[in-house]
N, C-alpha and C positions, 0 to 999 in steps of 0.2 A: 678641777685640775689646776695646779699651781704653775705659774710661769716662772717660778723660782728654780724649777728643775733645770739642771745644767744641759739636758738634752735639747731644750728649746733654744739654747744659745750656741749649740754645736754646729759647726759648718757642715753642709751637705758633703757626704763622702766623695762623690764624684768631683765636686768642685775642689775639695781638699787635694785629691790626687792630681787634678789638672794643675793646681798651683805648684805642687811638688815637681811635676814634669816640667813646667815652665821654668822653675827655678834651676833645676838641674841642667836643662838645656842651655840656660844663660850663664850658669856658674858651675861648670864641671870641676872646677878647682875645689868644690865643696864635697866631692866624693869621699875624702877622708873622714868626714863626719859619720855617715852611715857605716863605713867600714870599721871605724873605731867602735861604734856601738855594737856591731856584730862581734868583733873580737872580744870585747868586754863581756858581752852576754854569753858567748861560748865559754870563756874562761870561768864563768860562774857555774858551769856545769849544767846548762839547760837540758831538761829531760828530753825534749824533742827538738834537736838542733837542725833538722831537715830544712825548715823554712829559712833559717839564717844562712845555711850553707848555699841554698838556692839563690838567695839575695846576693851573697858574696860572688857567686858565679856570674850572675847577671851584671853586676857592677864591674867586675873584672873584664867581662866581655865588652861592655860599653866603653871601657877605657882603651880597649885594644883596636877599635876601628870606628870610623864614622857610621858605617852601616849598623853595627851593633849598638852604637849610641842612639841612633834613630829608632832602632827596635825597642830599646829600653824606654825611651821617652814616650813612644807610642803605647807601650804596655802600661806605663804609669798613668797616662792620661785617659786611657780607654775605660769605659764603664763596664769592664769585664767581670761580671758577677761570679764567673767560674774561678776567678783569681782571688776572691775574698779570703780564703784560708791563708794564702800567702800574704796578701795585703794587710791582713789583720795582725801580722807579725812585722810591721814596718820598722826598718832601721833608720828611717829618715827623721826621727825626732831630733830636735836640736838645730835644725836648719834655720838660718836667719831669714825666715819668710815673714813679711809683715802681716799682721792680723788684718783681715778685711774689715772695712768700716761697716758699722751696723746701721 
């Protein structure tokens, strides 16, 4: 087995989501990044838009109240394997999160 495989260098998914949660909790002003991704992807005519619409709803709710923000941050950070289908369609690409040191 070669260690050149990119999967060996990939961050653990639960750690990845915890980092996204921490970033969004500290920088809610970055919500336009995932929202812009969602709108762009929907405009491209995504065959299954449901996950994007669900993300948009979660983000709008988080922006509406501190309780909903806490709910979203908890959801993002949780190792909730039942959420994998939604999390696999993450709109959080492009966030200015530093790469963890190796």
